[in-house]
All heavy atoms as a GROMACS GRO file, in nm:
protein
  562
    1MET      N    1   0.678  -1.524   1.387
    1MET     CA    2   0.624  -1.432   1.488
    1MET      C    3   0.496  -1.363   1.446
    1MET      O    4   0.405  -1.355   1.529
    1MET     CB    5   0.732  -1.322   1.509
    1MET     CG    6   0.852  -1.365   1.589
    1MET     SD    7   0.969  -1.244   1.641
    1MET     CE    8   0.951  -1.108   1.532
    2PRO      N    9   0.482  -1.332   1.318
    2PRO     CA   10   0.351  -1.267   1.280
    2PRO      C   11   0.231  -1.362   1.305
    2PRO      O   12   0.128  -1.321   1.356
    2PRO     CB   13   0.375  -1.233   1.138
    2PRO     CG   14   0.520  -1.227   1.120
    2PRO     CD   15   0.578  -1.320   1.212
    3ARG      N   16   0.247  -1.491   1.258
    3ARG     CA   17   0.136  -1.579   1.279
    3ARG      C   18   0.103  -1.601   1.423
    3ARG      O   19  -0.018  -1.604   1.464
    3ARG     CB   20   0.169  -1.714   1.206
    3ARG     CG   21   0.050  -1.808   1.203
    3ARG     CD   22   0.085  -1.947   1.144
    3ARG     NE   23  -0.028  -2.026   1.119
    3ARG     CZ   24  -0.089  -2.093   1.214
    3ARG    NH1   25  -0.051  -2.087   1.344
    3ARG    NH2   26  -0.194  -2.170   1.188
    4ALA      N   27   0.209  -1.618   1.500
    4ALA     CA   28   0.177  -1.638   1.651
    4ALA      C   29   0.119  -1.519   1.707
    4ALA      O   30   0.017  -1.530   1.795
    4ALA     CB   31   0.309  -1.670   1.722
    5THR      N   32   0.163  -1.399   1.669
    5THR     CA   33   0.106  -1.267   1.716
    5THR      C   34  -0.041  -1.265   1.682
    5THR      O   35  -0.127  -1.240   1.768
    5THR     CB   36   0.180  -1.154   1.663
    5THR    OG1   37   0.319  -1.162   1.713
    5THR    CG2   38   0.118  -1.026   1.710
    6LEU      N   39  -0.073  -1.289   1.566
    6LEU     CA   40  -0.218  -1.283   1.520
    6LEU      C   41  -0.298  -1.379   1.584
    6LEU      O   42  -0.414  -1.356   1.638
    6LEU     CB   43  -0.223  -1.306   1.365
    6LEU     CG   44  -0.162  -1.193   1.276
    6LEU    CD1   45  -0.163  -1.237   1.134
    6LEU    CD2   46  -0.238  -1.061   1.296
    7GLY      N   47  -0.250  -1.510   1.596
    7GLY     CA   48  -0.332  -1.611   1.670
    7GLY      C   49  -0.352  -1.588   1.804
    7GLY      O   50  -0.461  -1.612   1.858
    8HIS      N   51  -0.244  -1.554   1.879
    8HIS     CA   52  -0.258  -1.533   2.021
    8HIS      C   53  -0.325  -1.406   2.066
    8HIS      O   54  -0.358  -1.394   2.182
    8HIS     CB   55  -0.115  -1.541   2.084
    8HIS     CG   56  -0.054  -1.681   2.086
    8HIS    ND1   57  -0.084  -1.782   2.180
    8HIS    CD2   58   0.029  -1.741   2.002
    8HIS    CE1   59  -0.033  -1.884   2.153
    8HIS    NE2   60   0.047  -1.868   2.041
    9THR      N   61  -0.347  -1.317   1.971
    9THR     CA   62  -0.420  -1.194   2.007
    9THR      C   63  -0.562  -1.187   1.944
    9THR      O   64  -0.626  -1.085   1.966
    9THR     CB   65  -0.336  -1.065   1.950
    9THR    OG1   66  -0.326  -1.083   1.808
    9THR    CG2   67  -0.206  -1.057   2.024
   10GLY      N   68  -0.602  -1.300   1.892
   10GLY     CA   69  -0.734  -1.316   1.846
   10GLY      C   70  -0.765  -1.243   1.716
   10GLY      O   71  -0.884  -1.209   1.686
   11HIS      N   72  -0.659  -1.215   1.635
   11HIS     CA   73  -0.687  -1.155   1.504
   11HIS      C   74  -0.687  -1.267   1.399
   11HIS      O   75  -0.637  -1.374   1.410
   11HIS     CB   76  -0.570  -1.059   1.478
   11HIS     CG   77  -0.575  -0.938   1.545
   11HIS    ND1   78  -0.522  -0.922   1.681
   11HIS    CD2   79  -0.626  -0.816   1.531
   11HIS    CE1   80  -0.539  -0.805   1.732
   11HIS    NE2   81  -0.609  -0.735   1.643
   12PRO      N   82  -0.746  -1.232   1.279
   12PRO     CA   83  -0.753  -1.333   1.170
   12PRO      C   84  -0.610  -1.358   1.119
   12PRO      O   85  -0.526  -1.267   1.119
   12PRO     CB   86  -0.839  -1.268   1.058
   12PRO     CG   87  -0.874  -1.140   1.108
   12PRO     CD   88  -0.830  -1.116   1.252
   13LEU      N   89  -0.582  -1.482   1.078
   13LEU     CA   90  -0.448  -1.518   1.029
   13LEU      C   91  -0.441  -1.469   0.879
   13LEU      O   92  -0.449  -1.554   0.788
   13LEU     CB   93  -0.426  -1.666   1.043
   13LEU     CG   94  -0.436  -1.716   1.184
   13LEU    CD1   95  -0.413  -1.871   1.192
   13LEU    CD2   96  -0.333  -1.648   1.264
   14ALA      N   97  -0.420  -1.343   0.859
   14ALA     CA   98  -0.405  -1.291   0.725
   14ALA      C   99  -0.283  -1.195   0.723
   14ALA      O  100  -0.264  -1.110   0.813
   14ALA     CB  101  -0.532  -1.214   0.680
   15ALA      N  102  -0.203  -1.211   0.624
   15ALA     CA  103  -0.080  -1.124   0.614
   15ALA      C  104  -0.113  -0.989   0.570
   15ALA      O  105  -0.190  -0.971   0.466
   15ALA     CB  106   0.020  -1.192   0.516
   16SER      N  107  -0.056  -0.889   0.637
   16SER     CA  108  -0.076  -0.754   0.587
   16SER      C  109   0.024  -0.714   0.482
   16SER      O  110   0.127  -0.779   0.476
   16SER     CB  111  -0.064  -0.654   0.701
   16SER     OG  112   0.069  -0.659   0.753
   17PRO      N  113   0.004  -0.604   0.406
   17PRO     CA  114   0.102  -0.571   0.312
   17PRO      C  115   0.236  -0.542   0.372
   17PRO      O  116   0.350  -0.569   0.316
   17PRO     CB  117   0.047  -0.444   0.252
   17PRO     CG  118  -0.096  -0.459   0.264
   17PRO     CD  119  -0.117  -0.535   0.394
   18ALA      N  120   0.234  -0.486   0.498
   18ALA     CA  121   0.366  -0.464   0.570
   18ALA      C  122   0.440  -0.589   0.596
   18ALA      O  123   0.567  -0.599   0.582
   18ALA     CB  124   0.344  -0.390   0.699
   19MET      N  125   0.378  -0.696   0.636
   19MET     CA  126   0.437  -0.826   0.663
   19MET      C  127   0.485  -0.896   0.530
   19MET      O  128   0.585  -0.959   0.532
   19MET     CB  129   0.342  -0.914   0.734
   19MET     CG  130   0.330  -0.877   0.882
   19MET     SD  131   0.481  -0.828   0.969
   19MET     CE  132   0.583  -0.970   0.940
   20LEU      N  133   0.411  -0.874   0.421
   20LEU     CA  134   0.460  -0.915   0.295
   20LEU      C  135   0.593  -0.858   0.256
   20LEU      O  136   0.680  -0.924   0.210
   20LEU     CB  137   0.360  -0.901   0.185
   20LEU     CG  138   0.225  -0.981   0.205
   20LEU    CD1  139   0.124  -0.945   0.094
   20LEU    CD2  140   0.250  -1.131   0.208
   21ALA      N  141   0.604  -0.731   0.285
   21ALA     CA  142   0.726  -0.657   0.251
   21ALA      C  143   0.839  -0.705   0.345
   21ALA      O  144   0.956  -0.724   0.306
   21ALA     CB  145   0.704  -0.509   0.263
   22ALA      N  146   0.807  -0.727   0.471
   22ALA     CA  147   0.901  -0.780   0.567
   22ALA      C  148   0.946  -0.914   0.528
   22ALA      O  149   1.074  -0.944   0.537
   22ALA     CB  150   0.845  -0.782   0.711
   23TRP      N  151   0.864  -0.998   0.484
   23TRP     CA  152   0.904  -1.137   0.441
   23TRP      C  153   0.996  -1.141   0.314
   23TRP      O  154   1.066  -1.227   0.291
   23TRP     CB  155   0.778  -1.216   0.419
   23TRP     CG  156   0.718  -1.263   0.544
   23TRP    CD1  157   0.779  -1.277   0.671
   23TRP    CD2  158   0.578  -1.290   0.573
   23TRP    NE1  159   0.687  -1.315   0.764
   23TRP    CE2  160   0.559  -1.317   0.702
   23TRP    CE3  161   0.470  -1.292   0.482
   23TRP    CZ2  162   0.434  -1.354   0.764
   23TRP    CZ3  163   0.342  -1.321   0.540
   23TRP    CH2  164   0.334  -1.348   0.672
   24ALA      N  165   0.983  -1.026   0.237
   24ALA     CA  166   1.071  -1.019   0.121
   24ALA      C  167   1.204  -0.960   0.163
   24ALA      O  168   1.313  -0.997   0.112
   24ALA     CB  169   1.011  -0.915   0.020
   25LEU      N  170   1.214  -0.881   0.266
   25LEU     CA  171   1.334  -0.817   0.308
   25LEU      C  172   1.430  -0.917   0.388
   25LEU      O  173   1.548  -0.909   0.379
   25LEU     CB  174   1.315  -0.692   0.400
   25LEU     CG  175   1.255  -0.570   0.330
   25LEU    CD1  176   1.212  -0.470   0.429
   25LEU    CD2  177   1.369  -0.516   0.240
   26LEU      N  178   1.364  -1.012   0.462
   26LEU     CA  179   1.453  -1.108   0.534
   26LEU      C  180   1.532  -1.189   0.451
   26LEU      O  181   1.662  -1.207   0.479
   26LEU     CB  182   1.359  -1.192   0.626
   26LEU     CG  183   1.317  -1.116   0.760
   26LEU    CD1  184   1.220  -1.208   0.835
   26LEU    CD2  185   1.424  -1.068   0.842
   27PRO      N  186   1.486  -1.257   0.342
   27PRO     CA  187   1.578  -1.331   0.260
   27PRO      C  188   1.673  -1.244   0.185
   27PRO      O  189   1.787  -1.287   0.171
   27PRO     CB  190   1.484  -1.402   0.162
   27PRO     CG  191   1.343  -1.386   0.209
   27PRO     CD  192   1.345  -1.270   0.313
   28LEU      N  193   1.630  -1.126   0.157
   28LEU     CA  194   1.724  -1.027   0.089
   28LEU      C  195   1.843  -1.006   0.182
   28LEU      O  196   1.964  -0.995   0.148
   28LEU     CB  197   1.655  -0.903   0.051
   28LEU     CG  198   1.743  -0.788  -0.001
   28LEU    CD1  199   1.808  -0.828  -0.126
   28LEU    CD2  200   1.670  -0.661  -0.018
   29ALA      N  201   1.805  -0.980   0.312
   29ALA     CA  202   1.929  -0.958   0.408
   29ALA      C  203   2.008  -1.085   0.422
   29ALA      O  204   2.132  -1.060   0.423
   29ALA     CB  205   1.865  -0.931   0.551
   30ALA      N  206   1.947  -1.208   0.417
   30ALA     CA  207   2.039  -1.318   0.428
   30ALA      C  208   2.130  -1.334   0.305
   30ALA      O  209   2.242  -1.369   0.320
   30ALA     CB  210   1.949  -1.446   0.449
   31LEU      N  211   2.068  -1.310   0.194
   31LEU     CA  212   2.143  -1.326   0.066
   31LEU      C  213   2.257  -1.218   0.058
   31LEU      O  214   2.369  -1.246   0.017
   31LEU     CB  215   2.062  -1.307  -0.056
   31LEU     CG  216   1.966  -1.429  -0.082
   31LEU    CD1  217   1.865  -1.389  -0.190
   31LEU    CD2  218   2.042  -1.548  -0.121
   32LEU      N  219   2.235  -1.100   0.105
   32LEU     CA  220   2.334  -0.992   0.111
   32LEU      C  221   2.447  -1.031   0.207
   32LEU      O  222   2.570  -1.007   0.180
   32LEU     CB  223   2.275  -0.864   0.142
   32LEU     CG  224   2.201  -0.781   0.038
   32LEU    CD1  225   2.116  -0.667   0.098
   32LEU    CD2  226   2.297  -0.732  -0.072
   33ARG      N  227   2.405  -1.085   0.321
   33ARG     CA  228   2.502  -1.127   0.424
   33ARG      C  229   2.592  -1.247   0.374
   33ARG      O  230   2.708  -1.257   0.393
   33ARG     CB  231   2.427  -1.173   0.553
   33ARG     CG  232   2.517  -1.221   0.651
   33ARG     CD  233   2.590  -1.112   0.726
   33ARG     NE  234   2.652  -1.150   0.854
   33ARG     CZ  235   2.778  -1.192   0.859
   33ARG    NH1  236   2.844  -1.213   0.746
   33ARG    NH2  237   2.832  -1.227   0.967
   34ALA      N  238   2.531  -1.338   0.300
   34ALA     CA  239   2.601  -1.462   0.256
   34ALA      C  240   2.686  -1.432   0.132
   34ALA      O  241   2.798  -1.482   0.122
   34ALA     CB  242   2.510  -1.571   0.232
   35PHE      N  243   2.634  -1.366   0.029
   35PHE     CA  244   2.693  -1.360  -0.096
   35PHE      C  245   2.739  -1.214  -0.136
   35PHE      O  246   2.810  -1.196  -0.229
   35PHE     CB  247   2.597  -1.401  -0.207
   35PHE     CG  248   2.555  -1.545  -0.188
   35PHE    CD1  249   2.430  -1.580  -0.154
   35PHE    CD2  250   2.645  -1.650  -0.198
   35PHE    CE1  251   2.385  -1.713  -0.134
   35PHE    CE2  252   2.615  -1.778  -0.183
   35PHE     CZ  253   2.484  -1.810  -0.147
   36GLY      N  254   2.693  -1.122  -0.057
   36GLY     CA  255   2.730  -0.981  -0.085
   36GLY      C  256   2.882  -0.953  -0.077
   36GLY      O  257   2.925  -0.880  -0.172
   37PRO      N  258   2.959  -1.010   0.011
   37PRO     CA  259   3.103  -0.980   0.013
   37PRO      C  260   3.174  -1.019  -0.113
   37PRO      O  261   3.279  -0.960  -0.158
   37PRO     CB  262   3.152  -1.065   0.129
   37PRO     CG  263   3.036  -1.067   0.222
   37PRO     CD  264   2.916  -1.078   0.133
   38ALA      N  265   3.120  -1.118  -0.187
   38ALA     CA  266   3.177  -1.166  -0.311
   38ALA      C  267   3.151  -1.064  -0.423
   38ALA      O  268   3.217  -1.069  -0.529
   38ALA     CB  269   3.140  -1.305  -0.348
   39LEU      N  270   3.042  -0.993  -0.408
   39LEU     CA  271   2.991  -0.904  -0.519
   39LEU      C  272   3.023  -0.757  -0.494
   39LEU      O  273   3.036  -0.678  -0.594
   39LEU     CB  274   2.845  -0.922  -0.539
   39LEU     CG  275   2.800  -1.070  -0.564
   39LEU    CD1  276   2.641  -1.074  -0.560
   39LEU    CD2  277   2.853  -1.113  -0.698
   40LEU      N  278   3.023  -0.719  -0.368
   40LEU     CA  279   3.036  -0.576  -0.342
   40LEU      C  280   3.154  -0.542  -0.247
   40LEU      O  281   3.197  -0.632  -0.168
   40LEU     CB  282   2.914  -0.521  -0.261
   40LEU     CG  283   2.777  -0.537  -0.334
   40LEU    CD1  284   2.660  -0.509  -0.243
   40LEU    CD2  285   2.776  -0.442  -0.452
   41PRO      N  286   3.222  -0.427  -0.258
   41PRO     CA  287   3.343  -0.412  -0.183
   41PRO      C  288   3.317  -0.375  -0.035
   41PRO      O  289   3.223  -0.312  -0.001
   41PRO     CB  290   3.403  -0.292  -0.263
   41PRO     CG  291   3.292  -0.218  -0.314
   41PRO     CD  292   3.196  -0.329  -0.353
   42GLY      N  293   3.420  -0.407   0.044
   42GLY     CA  294   3.426  -0.359   0.182
   42GLY      C  295   3.300  -0.395   0.263
   42GLY      O  296   3.243  -0.507   0.246
   43PRO      N  297   3.269  -0.313   0.360
   43PRO     CA  298   3.162  -0.345   0.449
   43PRO      C  299   3.018  -0.312   0.398
   43PRO      O  300   2.918  -0.334   0.465
   43PRO     CB  301   3.184  -0.255   0.570
   43PRO     CG  302   3.259  -0.135   0.513
   43PRO     CD  303   3.338  -0.194   0.398
   44LEU      N  304   3.007  -0.268   0.279
   44LEU     CA  305   2.881  -0.227   0.220
   44LEU      C  306   2.776  -0.341   0.216
   44LEU      O  307   2.663  -0.316   0.264
   44LEU     CB  308   2.897  -0.174   0.075
   44LEU     CG  309   2.776  -0.137   0.004
   44LEU    CD1  310   2.714  -0.012   0.078
   44LEU    CD2  311   2.796  -0.102  -0.139
   45PRO      N  312   2.812  -0.465   0.186
   45PRO     CA  313   2.705  -0.564   0.191
   45PRO      C  314   2.654  -0.595   0.330
   45PRO      O  315   2.533  -0.624   0.348
   45PRO     CB  316   2.777  -0.692   0.134
   45PRO     CG  317   2.916  -0.668   0.135
   45PRO     CD  318   2.939  -0.518   0.134
   46TYR      N  319   2.746  -0.584   0.427
   46TYR     CA  320   2.699  -0.603   0.571
   46TYR      C  321   2.605  -0.492   0.609
   46TYR      O  322   2.508  -0.514   0.679
   46TYR     CB  323   2.819  -0.608   0.664
   46TYR     CG  324   2.911  -0.724   0.623
   46TYR    CD1  325   3.034  -0.711   0.585
   46TYR    CD2  326   2.869  -0.860   0.644
   46TYR    CE1  327   3.122  -0.810   0.540
   46TYR    CE2  328   2.949  -0.971   0.595
   46TYR     CZ  329   3.080  -0.941   0.552
   46TYR     OH  330   3.162  -1.039   0.511
   47ALA      N  331   2.642  -0.364   0.571
   47ALA     CA  332   2.545  -0.256   0.602
   47ALA      C  333   2.413  -0.266   0.537
   47ALA      O  334   2.318  -0.246   0.596
   47ALA     CB  335   2.621  -0.124   0.567
   48LEU      N  336   2.417  -0.312   0.413
   48LEU     CA  337   2.288  -0.328   0.340
   48LEU      C  338   2.211  -0.447   0.405
   48LEU      O  339   2.088  -0.436   0.417
   48LEU     CB  340   2.315  -0.358   0.195
   48LEU     CG  341   2.370  -0.241   0.110
   48LEU    CD1  342   2.410  -0.287  -0.031
   48LEU    CD2  343   2.268  -0.132   0.111
   49ALA      N  344   2.280  -0.554   0.435
   49ALA     CA  345   2.204  -0.664   0.505
   49ALA      C  346   2.141  -0.624   0.639
   49ALA      O  347   2.030  -0.649   0.669
   49ALA     CB  348   2.301  -0.778   0.531
   50GLY      N  349   2.214  -0.544   0.719
   50GLY     CA  350   2.172  -0.500   0.846
   50GLY      C  351   2.048  -0.403   0.831
   50GLY      O  352   1.955  -0.415   0.904
   51THR      N  353   2.058  -0.323   0.727
   51THR     CA  354   1.952  -0.222   0.701
   51THR      C  355   1.831  -0.303   0.660
   51THR      O  356   1.716  -0.264   0.705
   51THR     CB  357   1.994  -0.126   0.593
   51THR    OG1  358   2.111  -0.051   0.633
   51THR    CG2  359   1.884  -0.024   0.560
   52ALA      N  360   1.846  -0.405   0.569
   52ALA     CA  361   1.726  -0.481   0.533
   52ALA      C  362   1.662  -0.551   0.651
   52ALA      O  363   1.540  -0.556   0.661
   52ALA     CB  364   1.760  -0.577   0.422
   53TRP      N  365   1.750  -0.611   0.744
   53TRP     CA  366   1.699  -0.678   0.856
   53TRP      C  367   1.616  -0.579   0.957
   53TRP      O  368   1.508  -0.613   1.002
   53TRP     CB  369   1.806  -0.757   0.932
   53TRP     CG  370   1.744  -0.847   1.039
   53TRP    CD1  371   1.723  -0.977   1.021
   53TRP    CD2  372   1.713  -0.807   1.172
   53TRP    NE1  373   1.678  -1.021   1.138
   53TRP    CE2  374   1.664  -0.930   1.237
   53TRP    CE3  375   1.708  -0.693   1.244
   53TRP    CZ2  376   1.620  -0.929   1.365
   53TRP    CZ3  377   1.675  -0.701   1.380
   53TRP    CH2  378   1.626  -0.816   1.434
   54ILE      N  379   1.679  -0.463   0.977
   54ILE     CA  380   1.621  -0.364   1.068
   54ILE      C  381   1.483  -0.315   0.997
   54ILE      O  382   1.393  -0.304   1.071
   54ILE     CB  383   1.716  -0.247   1.090
   54ILE    CG1  384   1.832  -0.298   1.174
   54ILE    CG2  385   1.639  -0.125   1.146
   54ILE    CD1  386   1.946  -0.194   1.187
   55ALA      N  387   1.480  -0.297   0.870
   55ALA     CA  388   1.358  -0.253   0.804
   55ALA      C  389   1.253  -0.362   0.821
   55ALA      O  390   1.135  -0.336   0.852
   55ALA     CB  391   1.383  -0.229   0.651
   56ALA      N  392   1.287  -0.490   0.799
   56ALA     CA  393   1.192  -0.604   0.820
   56ALA      C  394   1.138  -0.601   0.967
   56ALA      O  395   1.015  -0.610   0.991
   56ALA     CB  396   1.248  -0.728   0.784
   57PHE      N  397   1.221  -0.593   1.057
   57PHE     CA  398   1.172  -0.598   1.200
   57PHE      C  399   1.096  -0.481   1.240
   57PHE      O  400   0.997  -0.487   1.312
   57PHE     CB  401   1.296  -0.608   1.296
   57PHE     CG  402   1.251  -0.640   1.442
   57PHE    CD1  403   1.196  -0.766   1.472
   57PHE    CD2  404   1.267  -0.547   1.540
   57PHE    CE1  405   1.155  -0.791   1.598
   57PHE    CE2  406   1.232  -0.573   1.665
   57PHE     CZ  407   1.175  -0.697   1.701
   58SER      N  408   1.128  -0.357   1.180
   58SER     CA  409   1.055  -0.238   1.204
   58SER      C  410   0.909  -0.255   1.148
   58SER      O  411   0.810  -0.205   1.207
   58SER     CB  412   1.125  -0.118   1.142
   58SER     OG  413   1.244  -0.094   1.207
   59LEU      N  414   0.907  -0.307   1.033
   59LEU     CA  415   0.767  -0.340   0.970
   59LEU      C  416   0.692  -0.424   1.060
   59LEU      O  417   0.570  -0.410   1.073
   59LEU     CB  418   0.784  -0.395   0.831
   59LEU     CG  419   0.829  -0.301   0.716
   59LEU    CD1  420   0.861  -0.369   0.594
   59LEU    CD2  421   0.719  -0.184   0.697
   60PHE      N  422   0.750  -0.526   1.116
   60PHE     CA  423   0.684  -0.619   1.204
   60PHE      C  424   0.629  -0.540   1.326
   60PHE      O  425   0.516  -0.555   1.369
   60PHE     CB  426   0.769  -0.736   1.258
   60PHE     CG  427   0.711  -0.815   1.368
   60PHE    CD1  428   0.612  -0.908   1.345
   60PHE    CD2  429   0.759  -0.787   1.496
   60PHE    CE1  430   0.561  -0.971   1.461
   60PHE    CE2  431   0.705  -0.862   1.603
   60PHE     CZ  432   0.593  -0.955   1.584
   61LEU      N  433   0.717  -0.451   1.389
   61LEU     CA  434   0.670  -0.383   1.501
   61LEU      C  435   0.564  -0.284   1.475
   61LEU      O  436   0.471  -0.268   1.554
   61LEU     CB  437   0.798  -0.298   1.555
   61LEU     CG  438   0.891  -0.386   1.629
   61LEU    CD1  439   1.009  -0.292   1.682
   61LEU    CD2  440   0.831  -0.455   1.751
   62LEU      N  441   0.561  -0.224   1.350
   62LEU     CA  442   0.461  -0.133   1.312
   62LEU      C  443   0.330  -0.205   1.292
   62LEU      O  444   0.222  -0.155   1.326
   62LEU     CB  445   0.500  -0.058   1.180
   62LEU     CG  446   0.607   0.053   1.199
   62LEU    CD1  447   0.649   0.105   1.062
   62LEU    CD2  448   0.551   0.165   1.287
   63ALA      N  449   0.335  -0.319   1.226
   63ALA     CA  450   0.216  -0.396   1.195
   63ALA      C  451   0.159  -0.477   1.316
   63ALA      O  452   0.031  -0.489   1.325
   63ALA     CB  453   0.244  -0.499   1.079
   64HIS      N  454   0.243  -0.520   1.409
   64HIS     CA  455   0.196  -0.604   1.518
   64HIS      C  456   0.228  -0.560   1.656
   64HIS      O  457   0.181  -0.621   1.757
   64HIS     CB  458   0.266  -0.748   1.493
   64HIS     CG  459   0.214  -0.812   1.371
   64HIS    ND1  460   0.268  -0.796   1.251
   64HIS    CD2  461   0.109  -0.903   1.357
   64HIS    CE1  462   0.201  -0.871   1.166
   64HIS    NE2  463   0.114  -0.933   1.226
   65GLY      N  464   0.305  -0.455   1.673
   65GLY     CA  465   0.344  -0.408   1.813
   65GLY      C  466   0.226  -0.379   1.898
   65GLY      O  467   0.219  -0.405   2.004
   66ALA      N  468   0.135  -0.298   1.841
   66ALA     CA  469   0.015  -0.263   1.917
   66ALA      C  470  -0.067  -0.380   1.961
   66ALA      O  471  -0.126  -0.381   2.066
   66ALA     CB  472  -0.067  -0.153   1.841
   67MET      N  473  -0.078  -0.475   1.871
   67MET     CA  474  -0.154  -0.597   1.907
   67MET      C  475  -0.094  -0.664   2.030
   67MET      O  476  -0.167  -0.732   2.107
   67MET     CB  477  -0.146  -0.706   1.792
   67MET     CG  478  -0.220  -0.665   1.669
   67MET     SD  479  -0.199  -0.794   1.548
   67MET     CE  480  -0.229  -0.696   1.400
   68LEU      N  481   0.039  -0.662   2.053
   68LEU     CA  482   0.098  -0.732   2.164
   68LEU      C  483   0.078  -0.652   2.292
   68LEU      O  484   0.106  -0.708   2.396
   68LEU     CB  485   0.244  -0.748   2.134
   68LEU     CG  486   0.274  -0.845   2.004
   68LEU    CD1  487   0.426  -0.837   1.973
   68LEU    CD2  488   0.239  -0.992   2.054
   69LEU      N  489   0.036  -0.530   2.285
   69LEU     CA  490   0.025  -0.446   2.406
   69LEU      C  491  -0.116  -0.430   2.456
   69LEU      O  492  -0.147  -0.372   2.555
   69LEU     CB  493   0.093  -0.309   2.376
   69LEU     CG  494   0.245  -0.313   2.354
   69LEU    CD1  495   0.289  -0.163   2.311
   69LEU    CD2  496   0.318  -0.358   2.470
   70ARG      N  497  -0.215  -0.476   2.364
   70ARG     CA  498  -0.352  -0.463   2.392
   70ARG      C  499  -0.423  -0.596   2.432
   70ARG      O  500  -0.362  -0.698   2.403
   70ARG     CB  501  -0.425  -0.403   2.269
   70ARG     CG  502  -0.385  -0.268   2.241
   70ARG     CD  503  -0.468  -0.209   2.123
   70ARG     NE  504  -0.427  -0.079   2.090
   70ARG     CZ  505  -0.407  -0.044   1.961
   70ARG    NH1  506  -0.439  -0.137   1.858
   70ARG    NH2  507  -0.360   0.070   1.929
   71PRO      N  508  -0.539  -0.589   2.490
   71PRO     CA  509  -0.612  -0.717   2.512
   71PRO      C  510  -0.640  -0.778   2.383
   71PRO      O  511  -0.643  -0.717   2.281
   71PRO     CB  512  -0.735  -0.671   2.588
   71PRO     CG  513  -0.709  -0.537   2.640
   71PRO     CD  514  -0.610  -0.471   2.549
   72ARG      N  515  -0.681  -0.908   2.390
   72ARG     CA  516  -0.715  -0.988   2.271
   72ARG      C  517  -0.838  -0.913   2.196
   72ARG      O  518  -0.918  -0.865   2.259
   72ARG     CB  519  -0.756  -1.124   2.314
   72ARG     CG  520  -0.636  -1.215   2.344
   72ARG     CD  521  -0.692  -1.355   2.383
   72ARG     NE  522  -0.765  -1.419   2.272
   72ARG     CZ  523  -0.722  -1.520   2.207
   72ARG    NH1  524  -0.596  -1.561   2.228
   72ARG    NH2  525  -0.791  -1.573   2.109
   73ALA      N  526  -0.828  -0.920   2.072
   73ALA     CA  527  -0.932  -0.863   1.986
   73ALA      C  528  -1.069  -0.931   1.996
   73ALA      O  529  -1.174  -0.875   1.978
   73ALA     CB  530  -0.888  -0.855   1.840
   74ASP      N  531  -1.056  -1.057   2.020
   74ASP     CA  532  -1.187  -1.144   2.026
   74ASP      C  533  -1.248  -1.140   2.170
   74ASP      O  534  -1.351  -1.212   2.184
   74ASP     CB  535  -1.162  -1.282   1.970
   74ASP     CG  536  -1.061  -1.356   2.049
   74ASP    OD1  537  -1.004  -1.306   2.156
   74ASP    OD2  538  -1.020  -1.459   2.003
   75GLY      N  539  -1.188  -1.079   2.270
   75GLY     CA  540  -1.239  -1.076   2.399
   75GLY      C  541  -1.217  -1.202   2.487
   75GLY      O  542  -1.252  -1.201   2.602
   76LYS      N  543  -1.156  -1.293   2.431
   76LYS     CA  544  -1.128  -1.413   2.512
   76LYS      C  545  -1.004  -1.388   2.611
   76LYS      O  546  -0.927  -1.301   2.590
   76LYS     CB  547  -1.087  -1.532   2.419
   76LYS     CG  548  -1.203  -1.582   2.322
   76LYS     CD  549  -1.147  -1.697   2.251
   76LYS     CE  550  -1.264  -1.748   2.160
   76LYS     NZ  551  -1.209  -1.855   2.067
   77PRO      N  552  -0.999  -1.464   2.722
   77PRO     CA  553  -0.892  -1.445   2.815
   77PRO      C  554  -0.757  -1.495   2.754
   77PRO      O  555  -0.748  -1.575   2.672
   77PRO     CB  556  -0.929  -1.526   2.935
   77PRO     CG  557  -1.025  -1.627   2.879
   77PRO     CD  558  -1.090  -1.572   2.757
   78GLY      N  559  -0.652  -1.430   2.801
   78GLY     CA  560  -0.522  -1.474   2.756
   78GLY      C  561  -0.430  -1.376   2.695
   78GLY      O  562  -0.440  -1.280   2.643
   0.00000   0.00000   0.00000
C-alpha cells in the first residue's frame, strides 16, 4: 500500500521512518498471533497482536492518509 500510494500520488518512492516502524510492527503482529498462544497465557497474545496491527495501520494513515486525499504532488492528472 505505501509504494502504491507514493507512486500514484506523484511522490518519490522512499520509505519514511513511520513506514519503517509499521513494516516492523506487521511481522511482529503475525508472530504474536501465530506463536503467542504457546508462550503467553490467555487472550494476551491476541490483544498484543491486534495492538501491533492497529499501530502499523495507524502509522500508514498518518504517513500517507493526506496524500490520498489531495491532488497529485507532481501536478499530473489522475
